[in-house]
C-alpha positions in Angstrom: 11.7 -142.5 -74.3 15.0 -140.9 -73.5 17.2 -143.0 -75.7 20.9 -142.6 -74.7 20.0 -141.5 -71.2 21.2 -143.4 -68.2 18.9 -144.0 -65.2 20.2 -143.2 -61.7 19.0 -143.0 -58.2 20.8 -140.3 -56.2 20.5 -140.4 -52.4 20.2 -137.1 -50.7 19.9 -136.1 -47.0 16.1 -136.1 -47.4 15.7 -139.3 -49.5 16.4 -140.7 -53.0 15.8 -138.9 -56.2 15.1 -140.9 -59.4 16.5 -139.2 -62.5 17.8 -139.6 -66.1 21.1 -138.2 -67.3 22.3 -137.7 -70.8 24.4 -135.6 -73.2 27.6 -133.6 -72.6 28.5 -130.0 -72.1 27.3 -127.4 -69.6 24.8 -128.8 -67.1 21.1 -128.2 -67.4 18.5 -129.3 -64.8 15.0 -129.9 -66.1 12.2 -129.9 -63.5 8.6 -131.1 -64.2 5.3 -130.1 -62.7 1.9 -131.4 -61.6 0.5 -134.0 -62.1 3.4 -135.4 -64.2 6.9 -136.8 -63.9 10.2 -136.3 -65.6 8.6 -137.9 -68.7 7.2 -134.5 -69.7 10.7 -133.8 -71.1 10.9 -136.8 -73.3 11.0 -134.8 -76.5 12.9 -131.7 -75.3 15.7 -133.5 -73.2 17.2 -135.5 -76.1 17.5 -132.4 -78.3 19.2 -130.4 -75.5 21.5 -133.3 -74.8 23.2 -132.7 -78.2 24.8 -129.6 -76.6 24.4 -129.9 -72.8 24.6 -132.4 -70.0 20.9 -132.8 -69.2 19.7 -134.0 -65.8 16.0 -134.9 -65.6 14.7 -135.9 -62.2 11.4 -136.7 -60.6 10.7 -134.1 -57.9 10.4 -135.1 -54.3 7.0 -136.8 -53.9 6.5 -137.4 -57.6 7.2 -140.3 -60.0 9.8 -142.7 -58.6 11.5 -140.3 -56.2 11.1 -140.8 -52.5 8.1 -139.3 -50.7 9.3 -138.2 -47.2 6.7 -137.6 -44.5 5.4 -134.1 -44.2 4.6 -132.0 -41.1 1.9 -129.6 -40.0 3.7 -126.7 -41.7 4.3 -128.7 -44.9 8.0 -127.8 -44.7 9.3 -130.9 -46.4 7.3 -130.0 -49.5 8.1 -126.3 -49.5 9.8 -125.1 -52.6 12.8 -124.1 -50.4 13.2 -127.7 -49.3 12.7 -129.1 -52.8 15.1 -126.5 -54.3 17.8 -127.4 -51.7 17.4 -131.0 -52.5 17.9 -130.4 -56.3 21.0 -128.3 -55.6 22.3 -131.3 -53.5 21.5 -133.7 -56.3 23.5 -131.6 -58.8 26.4 -131.3 -56.5 26.5 -135.0 -55.9 26.6 -135.4 -59.7 29.6 -133.1 -59.9 27.8 -129.9 -61.0 28.4 -126.9 -58.7 26.9 -124.4 -61.2 24.1 -125.1 -63.7 21.1 -123.7 -65.5 17.6 -124.8 -64.5 14.5 -125.1 -66.5 11.2 -125.6 -64.7 7.6 -126.2 -65.9 4.7 -125.7 -63.6 5.6 -126.7 -60.0 9.2 -127.3 -61.2 9.4 -123.6 -62.2 8.4 -122.7 -58.6 11.2 -124.9 -57.3 13.5 -123.2 -59.9 12.9 -119.6 -59.0 13.1 -120.4 -55.3 16.5 -122.0 -56.1 17.6 -118.8 -57.8 16.7 -116.8 -54.7 18.2 -119.2 -52.1 21.2 -120.6 -54.1 22.4 -117.8 -56.4 25.9 -119.2 -56.4 24.6 -122.4 -58.0 22.1 -121.1 -60.6 23.6 -119.7 -63.8 20.3 -119.1 -65.7 16.6 -119.9 -65.1 13.8 -120.6 -67.5 10.2 -120.6 -66.2 7.5 -122.4 -68.3 3.9 -121.3 -67.9 3.9 -119.9 -64.4 4.0 -116.6 -62.5 5.3 -116.5 -59.0 3.2 -118.1 -56.3 2.6 -114.9 -54.4 1.4 -113.3 -57.6 -0.9 -116.2 -58.3 -2.7 -116.0 -55.0 -2.9 -112.2 -55.0 -4.4 -112.1 -58.5 -6.8 -115.0 -57.9 -10.3 -114.1 -59.2 -13.2 -116.2 -60.2 -11.9 -116.6 -63.7 -8.4 -117.8 -62.6 -9.9 -119.9 -59.8 -12.1 -121.7 -62.3 -9.1 -122.4 -64.6 -6.8 -123.3 -61.7 -9.4 -124.9 -59.5 -6.9 -127.5 -58.3 -5.0 -124.8 -56.3 -8.1 -124.5 -54.1 -9.0 -128.1 -54.0 -5.6 -129.8 -53.3 -4.9 -127.6 -50.2 -8.0 -128.8 -48.3 -7.2 -130.4 -44.9 -8.0 -133.8 -43.4 -7.0 -135.8 -46.5 -10.2 -134.8 -48.2 -8.6 -134.4 -51.7 -6.6 -137.6 -51.2 -9.7 -139.6 -50.5 -11.6 -138.1 -53.4 -8.8 -138.5 -55.9 -8.1 -141.9 -54.6 -11.5 -143.1 -55.7 -10.4 -142.8 -59.3 -6.9 -141.4 -59.7 -6.8 -142.0 -63.5 -10.0 -140.0 -64.0 -8.5 -137.1 -62.0 -5.2 -137.2 -63.8 -6.7 -137.4 -67.3 -9.2 -134.6 -66.5 -6.3 -132.3 -65.4 -4.3 -133.0 -68.5 -7.4 -132.5 -70.7 -8.4 -129.2 -69.1 -4.9 -127.6 -69.2 -3.8 -128.7 -72.7 -5.0 -127.0 -75.8 -8.2 -128.5 -77.2 -7.6 -131.7 -79.1 -4.0 -132.3 -77.9 -3.1 -136.0 -77.4 -0.3 -136.9 -75.0 2.2 -139.5 -76.2 1.0 -143.0 -75.1 4.2 -143.9 -73.3 4.3 -140.6 -71.3 0.6 -140.9 -70.4 1.1 -144.4 -69.2 4.0 -143.3 -67.0 1.8 -140.5 -65.5 -1.0 -142.9 -64.8 1.3 -145.6 -63.3 2.9 -143.1 -60.8 -0.3 -141.3 -59.9 -2.0 -144.6 -59.0 0.2 -144.7 -55.9 -1.7 -143.1 -52.9 1.6 -141.9 -51.5 2.2 -139.8 -54.6 -1.3 -138.3 -54.4 -0.7 -137.3 -50.8 2.8 -135.9 -51.5 1.5 -133.8 -54.4 -1.3 -132.5 -52.2 1.4 -131.5 -49.6 3.2 -129.7 -52.4 0.1 -127.5 -53.0 -0.5 -127.1 -49.3 3.0 -125.7 -49.0 2.2 -123.5 -51.9 -0.7 -121.9 -50.0 1.3 -121.4 -46.8 5.0 -121.6 -46.3 5.9 -120.8 -49.9 3.8 -117.6 -49.8 5.7 -116.6 -46.7 9.0 -117.2 -48.4 7.9 -115.1 -51.4 6.7 -112.3 -49.2 10.0 -112.2 -47.4 11.8 -111.7 -50.8 9.4 -109.6 -52.9 10.5 -106.0 -53.1 13.6 -106.7 -50.9 15.8 -108.7 -53.3 15.6 -109.9 -56.9 16.7 -112.9 -59.0 20.0 -111.7 -60.4 20.6 -114.3 -63.1 19.0 -114.2 -66.5 15.5 -115.4 -66.6 13.5 -116.7 -69.6 9.7 -116.7 -69.2 7.7 -118.8 -71.7 4.0 -119.4 -71.5 1.3 -121.1 -73.5 -1.1 -118.8 -75.4 -3.9 -121.0 -74.0 -1.9 -121.9 -70.8 -2.4 -121.1 -67.1 0.1 -118.2 -66.7 -1.5 -115.8 -69.2 -4.7 -115.0 -67.3 -4.3 -111.5 -66.2 -1.1 -109.4 -66.4 1.6 -109.9 -69.0 3.9 -112.6 -67.5 7.0 -110.6 -68.6 5.7 -107.6 -66.6 5.1 -109.8 -63.6 8.5 -111.5 -63.7 10.3 -108.1 -64.1 9.1 -107.3 -60.6 11.0 -110.3 -59.4 14.0 -110.6 -61.6 16.6 -108.2 -62.9 17.0 -109.6 -66.5 13.9 -111.1 -68.1 13.0 -112.0 -71.6 10.6 -114.4 -73.3 7.2 -114.7 -74.8 4.2 -116.9 -75.7 4.2 -120.3 -77.3 1.3 -121.5 -79.5 -0.1 -124.2 -77.2 -1.7 -124.9 -73.9 -0.1 -125.4 -70.5 2.2 -128.3 -71.4 4.9 -126.5 -73.5 7.4 -129.4 -73.5 4.9 -131.8 -74.9 2.5 -129.6 -76.9 5.2 -127.5 -78.6 8.5 -129.4 -78.2 10.3 -127.9 -81.2 9.5 -124.3 -80.4 10.2 -124.8 -76.7 13.5 -126.6 -77.3 14.6 -123.9 -79.8 13.8 -121.1 -77.3 15.7 -123.0 -74.6 18.7 -123.7 -76.8 19.0 -120.0 -77.8 18.7 -118.9 -74.1 21.0 -121.5 -72.7 
């Protein structure tokens, strides 16, 4: 995977970030989600690299990036902290301004970045999410059943860590199966990478902290911004027709409450747009970027 990309490890104030870098042109940052790594972009990144400088990291706590200790308020795994770290990574690589594309948890880091670092973010693309505050406020039994992990991973006293740790491959594979469109098969090399990384108990713990932050401090940050300021850069919202975002209101209607300039639409797939529909996803991103 990622032919022609270099592998780098960039040390930030909070730890080291593992990433791949390829292409030339205007910089684009690609951020993955749960329970994956940067490998989700293995089909999209090479195509974008024909026209852009593409940076593809593992988020803090995921993959081969460092997993700093958390605290009782989950601050190190807040999207604010993760966004600031990604801005620092891009600056260390020589990119003061850049576009950012995020899938799943990566999209939550991306829109927080657009709020907190508007001077750095040129454009933002959000793949198969609605904002965290919206997600919690619209949680009903149907959405809770589909996104059951939101409620499970936030449980205290390391309960989800112990349960997942009993068979991390089973948990990972079940999440991938549930959220992809029926019958979709992940590329063997990507699946092997997800399984390798998720077998590390420290990754399991860090990713639970990501969700605990998403149920606490991230909500507070969203509440502080919603209705008081908006994302001013252009925003592309894409979602899977069978994905997680399209469960109640139209995602475009939702995002227009948060951002000034929103466009986008559905993609014929499940939750994992970059893997299930790489050509359509890459084409939409190219046109937007």
